[in-house]
C-alpha positions, -999 to 999 in steps of 0.1 A, spaced: 0 0 0 16 33 -11 6 66 5 -8 76 -29 -33 47 -30 -61 71 -21 -57 85 -57 -67 53 -73 -104 45 -81 -119 19 -57 -151 0 -64 -180 11 -42 -187 -24 -31 -151 -27 -17 -155 6 1 -186 -9 20 -169 -42 30 -166 -53 66 -137 -50 90 -119 -69 117 -105 -104 114 -67 -104 116 -66 -85 149 -83 -115 167 -52 -136 161 -26 -110 171 3 -122 192 15 -105 224 -3 -90 253 1 -68 284 21 -80 313 3 -85 346 15 -60 373 6 -44 406 -24 -21 408 -15 14 399 -26 43 421 -48 70 405 -31 102 394 -50 134 401 -53 160 373 -39 195 380 -63 218 398 -92 230 376 -85 204 349 -99 170 339 -78 144 322 -107 136 298 -104 172 285 -66 170 280 -62 161 243 -31 164 221 -20 152 187 8 126 188 39 120 167 22 88 153 -6 110 139 -33 101 164 -50 121 191 -44 111 228 -68 119 256 -56 119 292 -25 122 314 5 126 291 25 107 317 0 79 323 17 46 331 -7 27 309 -11 39 273 -40 24 253 -40 29 215 -68 20 192 -64 17 155 -99 23 141 -117 29 108 -148 51 106 -164 27 81 -158 -4 104 -189 -17 121 -168 -34 148 -152 -1 156 -186 15 160 -197 -14 183 -165 -10 204 -171 28 206 -207 23 218 -197 -3 244 -164 12 256 -159 49 250 -177 63 280 -161 38 304 -126 44 290 -131 81 294 -149 82 327 -132 53 346 -98 48 331 -87 81 316 -101 103 344 -81 82 369 -49 94 354 -37 57 351 -46 54 314 -42 76 284 -63 67 253 -51 74 218 -71 69 186 -52 64 153 -71 64 121 -65 33 100 -81 43 67 -95 16 45 -113 33 17 -122 68 3 -154 70 25 -133 63 56 -107 87 45 -132 115 39 -149 110 73 -115 108 90 -104 141 75 -136 158 87 -133 143 122 -99 160 125 -110 193 110 -119 209 143 -85 201 158 -77 185 191 -106 195 213 -136 180 194 -117 151 178 -130 123 201 -166 136 201 -166 140 163 -151 106 158 -177 90 180 -205 107 162 -190 98 128 -190 62 138 -227 65 148 -234 79 113 -223 48 95 -258 36 85 -269 69 68 -235 73 52 -236 38 37 -272 44 25 -261 75 7 -231 58 -8 -253 30 -21 -277 54 -36 -249 72 -53 -241 42 -75 -208 30 -87 -207 52 -118 -211 84 -98 -187 71 -72 -160 64 -98 -166 98 -115 -161 115 -81 -128 96 -75 -115 105 -109 -115 142 -101 -84 161 -91 -72 153 -55 -80 187 -42 -117 185 -51 -126 148 -50 -131 145 -12 -152 177 -12 -174 161 -39 -175 128 -20 -184 145 12 -212 164 -5 -226 132 -20 -226 115 14 -241 146 31 -211 147 54 -204 185 52 -238 193 66 -235 165 92 -203 180 105 -216 215 101 -243 206 126 -215 196 150 -194 228 149 -173 224 117 -184 252 93 -189 243 56 -160 265 45 -138 249 72 -148 214 61 -141 221 24 -107 236 32 -98 205 52 -110 182 25 -91 201 -2 -58 198 17 -42 168 -1 -13 166 24 -38 155 50 -50 125 30 -15 116 21 -4 117 58 -34 95 68 -25 69 42 12 70 52 3 66 89 -19 36 79 10 20 61 33 26 91 7 8 113 9 -22 90 47 -22 89 54 -14 126 26 -33 143 12 -57 117 -22 -41 119 -44 -60 94 -79 -53 107 -98 -29 129 -103 -23 157 -68 -32 169 -51 -23 201 -18 -16 217 -11 -13 254 22 3 262 34 -2 226 25 -39 224 -2 -53 202 -28 -73 222 -51 -101 214 -87 -95 206 -110 -67 195 -138 -67 221 -141 -43 250 -142 -72 275 -108 -84 262 -93 -49 262 -105 -41 297 -91 -74 310 -57 -64 296 -59 -29 311 -66 -44 345 -37 -69 341 -15 -39 334 -25 -23 367 -56 -2 359 -76 -15 388 
C-alpha cells in the first residue's frame, strides 16, 4: 500500500466491506502487574479534557505521563469499531482516563475513500472536538452507507476521478457529510478547506502504512497497550488487559 493509494479508483462495493478479522489472532499482550494508584489532574483540569496530537498521527486523551497507554487503530467505516465505541468509549473516558492511570489514543487506519473522507472531517476541528466528532462519525455509518449505495458505482468512480483537491469535497457532498459535521461545529467552509488539503489525505495513508509495517495491523479495531499489540478486539478483552496492566 503506497501513500498515494487514495488517488486510485476503488469499487464502491469494496468501500462498503466489513472489517476486523486479523486482529483477533494477534500475538503478544500486556504484562500483569501491581495495581497502579490514581493520578490526580492539575487543579481545575480534567484528564478527559486533556487532548493532544501525537507523533504517530493520532490524538491522545488523558494524562500525558499515564503509566498505561492504550492505543486504538480504528476505521470510521468499520462496524466493529462502531460497536466498540458504543460499548467502551464512555467507560474508557470516565473510569480509566479520568483516573490518570490510562491515556487513550485513537489512530485512524483508513481503509477506503469513504473512511478517509470522514477521518479528515473528524480531524478538521482540531484536538478539542476530535474524540466527540469521531464517536459521532461512527454513529453515522448507517446513513453514510445508505447515501453511498444510492450514489451508485458510476457516480462514485466519477467523483474519485476528479483532481485530488476536489474529490473529497465532492464525495463528502454526495454523502451529506459536510452538513453533518456543520451541525457539529465544523463550518462548511472549514470542512471544504480540510478536504481540499491533499497533504492530510497523504499523511493519513502514510500513517496507515506505518501501522501495517510497525505493528502488523491488518484489521480494525486493533489495540496496543504500552506499545505492544494485544489479542482481541472486544471491550471485554481490552478491559481485561488494562486491569492486568494495573488499571484496577
